[in-house]
C-alpha positions in Angstrom: -11.6 2.2 2.1 -10.8 5.2 4.4 -11.2 3.5 7.8 -9.2 0.4 6.8 -6.5 2.5 5.1 -6.2 4.6 8.3 -5.7 1.5 10.3 -3.1 0.2 7.9 -1.3 3.6 8.1 -1.3 3.6 11.9 0.0 0.0 12.0 2.8 0.7 9.5 3.8 3.8 11.4 3.9 1.9 14.7 6.0 -0.8 13.2 8.5 1.8 11.9 8.8 3.4 15.2 9.2 0.1 17.0 11.9 -1.0 14.5 13.9 2.3 15.0 13.7 2.0 18.8 14.5 -1.7 18.8 17.5 -1.3 16.6 19.1 1.1 19.0 18.4 -1.2 22.0 19.7 -4.3 20.2 23.0 -2.6 19.3 23.5 -1.6 22.9 22.7 -5.1 24.2 25.1 -6.6 21.7 27.9 -4.6 23.2 27.1 -5.7 26.8 26.1 -9.4 26.3 28.1 -12.4 25.0 28.1 -14.5 21.8 25.5 -13.9 19.1 22.4 -16.0 18.8 23.7 -17.6 15.6 26.8 -17.2 13.4 25.5 -15.9 10.0 27.7 -14.4 7.3 25.3 -11.7 6.4 27.8 -10.1 4.0 27.6 -13.0 1.6 23.9 -14.0 2.3 21.7 -14.3 -0.7 18.4 -15.5 0.6 16.2 -14.8 3.6 12.7 -16.1 4.6 10.3 -15.1 7.4 7.0 -16.7 8.4 4.8 -15.9 11.3 1.4 -17.5 12.1 -1.1 -17.3 9.3 0.6 -14.3 7.7 2.0 -14.9 4.2 5.6 -15.9 4.2 8.1 -13.2 3.2 11.0 -14.3 1.0 13.9 -12.1 0.1 16.8 -12.6 -2.4 19.9 -10.5 -2.9 20.7 -9.8 -6.6 23.5 -7.6 -7.8 24.0 -6.2 -4.3 20.4 -5.3 -3.7 17.6 -7.1 -1.9 14.4 -8.0 -3.6 11.2 -9.4 -2.0 10.1 -12.5 -3.9 7.1 -13.5 -1.8 4.4 -12.4 -1.3 5.3 -9.5 -3.7 7.9 -9.5 -6.5 9.3 -6.0 -5.7 12.5 -4.3 -4.7 12.8 -4.6 -0.9 13.3 -1.7 1.6 17.0 -2.1 2.4 16.5 -0.9 6.0 13.8 -3.5 6.6 16.0 -6.3 5.4 18.9 -5.0 7.5 16.8 -5.2 10.6 16.0 -8.9 9.9 19.6 -9.6 9.3 20.5 -8.1 12.7 18.5 -10.6 14.6 21.0 -13.5 14.5 23.7 -11.1 15.8 21.7 -10.3 19.0 23.2 -11.9 22.1 21.0 -14.2 24.4 21.0 -13.7 28.1 20.8 -17.5 28.6 21.3 -20.7 26.7 19.8 -24.1 27.5 19.8 -27.6 26.0 17.1 -28.4 23.5 15.4 -30.8 26.0 15.3 -28.3 28.9 11.8 -27.1 28.1 8.5 -28.5 26.8 8.3 -26.9 23.4 4.5 -26.6 23.6 4.7 -24.6 26.9 7.2 -22.1 25.4 5.4 -21.5 22.1 7.6 -23.7 19.9 5.1 -26.4 19.0 4.6 -24.9 16.5 6.8 -21.8 16.5 5.2 -18.4 16.6 7.7 -17.1 14.0 10.4 -18.6 11.9 13.5 -17.0 10.4 15.6 -18.9 7.8 18.8 -17.5 6.5 22.2 -18.8 5.5 21.2 -22.3 6.2 20.2 -21.5 9.7 16.7 -21.9 11.1 15.7 -19.7 14.1 12.3 -20.6 15.7 10.7 -18.1 18.0 8.3 -18.9 20.8 6.6 -16.9 23.6 8.3 -14.6 26.1 9.2 -15.6 29.6 7.3 -14.2 32.5 10.3 -12.8 34.4 12.3 -10.6 32.0 10.1 -10.7 28.9 12.9 -12.5 27.0 11.8 -14.6 24.0 12.5 -18.3 23.7 14.4 -19.0 20.5 15.3 -22.5 19.3 18.4 -22.9 17.2 20.5 -25.9 16.1 22.4 -25.5 19.4 19.5 -25.5 21.8 17.1 -23.0 23.2 18.1 -19.4 24.0 16.4 -16.6 26.0 16.8 -13.5 23.9 15.9 -9.9 24.8 12.7 -9.3 22.8 13.5 -6.3 20.8 12.7 -7.7 17.4 9.1 -9.1 17.4 7.9 -6.1 15.4 10.4 -7.0 12.6 9.3 -10.6 12.4 5.6 -9.7 12.4 5.8 -6.7 10.1 3.4 -6.4 7.2 5.0 -7.5 4.0 4.0 -4.1 2.4 6.1 -2.2 4.9 9.2 -4.0 3.7 8.8 -3.0 0.0 10.9 -0.2 -1.5 9.1 3.1 -0.7 9.9 4.6 -4.1 6.7 4.9 -6.1 8.3 4.1 -9.5 10.1 1.0 -8.2 11.2 -1.2 -9.9 11.3 0.9 -13.1 14.6 2.4 -14.0 14.8 5.9 -15.4 11.3 6.8 -16.7 10.9 7.5 -20.4 7.2 8.5 -20.3 4.7 9.9 -17.8 1.0 10.2 -18.9 -1.6 11.9 -16.8 -5.2 11.2 -17.7 -4.0 10.3 -21.2 -1.7 13.3 -21.8 2.1 13.2 -22.0 4.0 15.1 -19.3 7.7 14.4 -19.7 8.5 17.2 -17.3 7.2 15.0 -14.4 9.6 12.1 -15.0 12.2 13.4 -12.6 9.7 13.8 -9.8 8.2 10.3 -10.3 11.8 8.9 -10.3 12.5 10.7 -7.0 9.4 10.7 -4.8 9.2 8.1 -2.0 6.5 7.6 0.5 6.9 7.2 4.3 5.1 3.8 4.2 3.4 1.3 1.9 0.2 -0.4 2.9 -2.2 -2.9 1.4 -5.4 -1.5 -0.2 -8.8 -2.3 1.2 -10.9 -1.1 -1.7 -10.8 0.6 -5.1 -9.7 4.1 -5.9 -12.1 7.0 -5.8 -14.2 7.3 -9.0 -12.7 10.6 -9.9 -9.1 9.6 -9.3 -6.5 10.8 -11.6 -4.8 8.1 -13.7 -1.0 8.2 -14.2 0.8 5.8 -16.5 4.6 5.4 -16.2 7.0 3.6 -18.7 10.7 3.2 -18.7 13.0 2.8 -21.7 12.7 -1.0 -21.6 8.9 -0.8 -22.1 8.0 -1.8 -18.5 4.8 0.0 -17.3 3.0 1.0 -14.1 -0.4 2.6 -13.6 -1.4 4.6 -10.5 -4.6 6.3 -9.5 -4.2 9.4 -7.3 -6.9 11.2 -5.2 -7.5 13.1 -2.1 -9.6 11.6 0.7 -12.3 13.3 2.6 -9.9 13.7 5.6 -7.5 15.7 3.4 -4.9 12.9 2.9 -3.6 11.9 -0.5 -3.3 8.4 -1.8 -1.7 6.8 -4.8 -3.1 3.3 -5.6 -0.8 1.1 -7.7 -2.5 -1.4 -9.9 -0.1 -4.3 -10.1 0.7 -5.3 -7.6 -2.0 -3.5 -5.7 -0.4 -1.2 -3.1 -1.3 2.1 -1.5 1.3 4.9 -1.2 0.2 7.7 1.2 1.4 11.2 0.0 1.5 14.7 1.4 0.3 17.7 -0.6 3.9 18.9 -1.6 4.5 15.4 -3.1 1.2 15.5 -4.9 2.1 18.8 -6.4 5.4 17.4 -7.7 3.8 14.4 -9.3 1.0 16.1 -11.2 0.7 19.1 -13.5 -0.5 22.2 -11.8 -3.9 22.2 -13.5 -4.5 18.6 -12.5 -3.4 19.0 -8.9 -6.4 21.2 -8.2 -8.7 18.6 -9.6 -7.1 15.9 -7.4 -7.7 18.0 -4.3 -11.4 18.1 -5.1 -11.9 14.4 -5.4 -13.2 12.1 -2.7 
């Protein structure tokens, strides 16, 4: 599991850095270019869908003012990740052309490399042009050449767009059990702690992993297995859905009783 998990961590970190840099660039370009790619009322938007190649489609829904991922996971969404996707229609193209100006197959639109559906609008993304690296985007109005600052958002792993709080979607925790023993003093930490990234697991937890069971006042439950890898990094493996939350040592110390933390650091 270690090698694949490291690869997932590196990929998720790269996507996050790309998204941060791209967001700054997109906002600058919006100020200097013309009309947006598509007019979308993001303030009242309630659904969003992204698909790219053979990756699982990601579908989001806004409920009570908050975004949830519905596919491929049923989890609260990371609000910043959704905001980045919502920013794409507001980006301004450098050029616009009639729909029949290009052969769709030659510009990667037969089929599209990625698809963004929101607010009744369908945005299809093709390849980049050889001159400026702008991406071909097909809309209802034709084909646009858009500065490509958003590919990382469209191709992001679904796991990276999930709420980074370990206890999500549980509300205030009513019970924390560590290896079968109650530890109510840890509830506040489990409510609070977030990871820097969420990745897909590539194998089971270590045999000696510490088992943590969480429950809220409504009876909803989560189970985690926590352990330290050979390289010194800590992982929390969620059972359902199966997700990995990397942790640092201070976070591990907050989430476990002092006597158990020492045992966790000794596991493989």
